N, C-alpha and C positions, 0 to 999 in steps of 0.2 A: 699210804695210798692217798692221792689227791682226791678232792671232792668229786670231780667228774668221773674218775675211775671208780669211786665208791658208788656213784649212781649207776654206772654201767654194770657193776657187780650186782646191785639190787635188781636191775632190769633182767640180768641173767637168771637170778633166783626166781623172779616172777615168771619168766618164760618156762623154766623148768616146772613150776607149779601148774601153769596153764597146760603144758604138754601132758602132765600126769592127769589133769582133768579131762583132756580129750581122749585119752586111751583107757581111762578107768572104766570097768564094766558098770553099766547102770541100766535100769529098765528102758525099754524102747520109747515109751511115751514120754518119760522124763527127758531122755536125750533129745527127742524130737522137739519138745518145747524149749529146751535150752538153746538148740541151734536156731530155732525160729526167732528167739529173742535176740541172739547174736546177729543174725542176718537182717533183722528189721529195726532194731533199736537205733534211733538217731544219735544217741549218746555214744554207742559203740562205734558208729561210723565216724564220728568226730575224733574219738580216741584212736582209731586206726589211722586216720589222716595225720594226727599228731605223731604217732609212732613212726610213720614213714619219714617224717622230717628228722625225728630223733635218730633213726638208723643211718641217715645221711651223715650226721655228725659223728656217729660211731665209726662209720666207714673212713672218715677223715682221720680219726684217732688211730684206726688200725693201720692205715698207710703210714702215718707218722711213726708209730711204734716199730713197724717193719724197717723203716729208714733208720731209726735209732739203733736197732739191733745190728743192722749192716755196718753202721759207722763204728759201733763199739767193737764189732768183730775185726774190722780193719785196724782199729787202734790196738787191740789185743795182739794181732799178728805183728804189728810194728814193735811192740814191747818185747815180744819173744825173740825177734831178730836182734834187738839192741841189748839183750841180757847176756852178752858174751863177757866172761871174766867174773871172778868171784866178787870183787868190789862193786862192779857195775850191777851185778845181779842183786846184791844186798840193797843198793840204792833204789832199784826199780821195784823191789818187793812191795812197798806200800802203794806205789802207783798201780801195780798190777791188781792188788786187792780192791782198790777203788774202782778200777775198770771192770773187774768181775762183778762187783756189786751193781754197777750201772747196767751191765749186761743182764744180770738176773732180773732187775726191775723192768728193763725194756722187754725181755722175753715174757715176763708175767703179763705186762700190758698187752702185748701182741696176742698171747693166748686168750686173754680175757675178752678183748674186743672181737677177735676172730671167732671164738665159740659163740659169742652173743649174736653175731651176724649169721653164722651158720645155723644156729638154732631157730632164728627168725624164719629162715627159708624152710626149715623142717616143719615148723608150726603151720605155716601157710599151706604147705603141701598136705600135711596131715589133716588140716581142717577141710580142704577140698575133697580128700579121699573119704573122710567120714561122711560128708554130705552125699557123696555118690553111693556109699554103702547104705545110708538111710533111705535114699530114693529107691535103690534096688530092693531093699527089704520091704519097703512099702508096696512096691509092685508085686513082690512075691506073696505078701499077705493078701493082696487083692485077688491074685490068681487062685489062691487057695480057698477063697470064699469068705474071708474075714470081713464082716460088714464094717468094722471100725476102720479098715484100711481102704474103703471105697473112696477114691479121690473126689467123687461127686458129692459125698456127704461129709468128708473129713477135711476141714479147712486147713488144719496144720499140715496135712499131707500135701495139699495143693500148693501151699506156700513154698515147699521145698522143691517143687517141680518148676524148672525154668520155662517149660512150655506153658504152664499155667500163668506165669508172670507175663509172658509175651501176649497170651490171649487176653489177660486182664487189661494190659496197656492198650491193645487193639480195641477192646470193648469200650474203654474210657474215651478213646479217640472218636469212636463212632457216636457215642453219646454226646460228646462235645460238638461234633458236626451236626447232629440232630438238633441240639439246642440252638446252634447258630442259624440253622434253617428256620426254626420256629421264630427266632427273633426277627429274621428278615421278613418272614410272613406277617408278623405283627406290625413291623414298620410299614410294609406295603399297605396293610389294612388300615392303619391309622392315616396314611397319606390319602387313601381313597375316601375315607370318612371326612377328612378335612376338605377335600375337593368338593364332595357332595354338599357339605355344609356351606362352603362358599357359593356354590351354584344356587342352593336354596335361599341363601341370604340375598343374593343378587335378584332372583326372581321375586322374592317378597318385597324388596325395595321398589322394583318396577311396577308391581301390581298395587302397592300401597304407598304412593309417593307422599300422601298427606301425613302418614305416620312419621315419615322421615323428616318432613318440615316441622311437624310438631315437636319432634325431638330436638 
């Protein structure tokens, strides 16, 4: 197995381990904290971006392996047609074994890359479904009167709610607009003070011309 297919196999094993981590039963608070860390960590976000690029290369390998399987299958069919006669069949025997070996490796690579891509889609969908389940369970706990599930008191619960994120973004925008207005007011106030200072300085120079000459 070449180096890049060995890396694809390692990625497949990592995906299987992550999938088991997503579906393994664990306490609600622990699962909620874990998903909060995954959704908010900048390191995880960078890792997900890198994985998207990696899966593009794996898709290219998958297309190439499918193409190789097709070509080997065509070559195998051609050998089967040319194997008429005992002598000819004996001569083609070694070639046929070599083609079958290439067919095996091509199919192995196709299955490896295909399952890796398919499992990546399953992981993404499973992650979104678990998030939905956590939000529903949080709301269910809140309706049952659990104070720990109150979204107004529980920061972890609010972080899982997309409505809370939208409200937080809107609140930050309002605060930025408020600060901008305060800055504009300070600028206008400083300009008014500067004008008053210039007017007072001009009046002082008019009423005290001697001080100006002395200076």
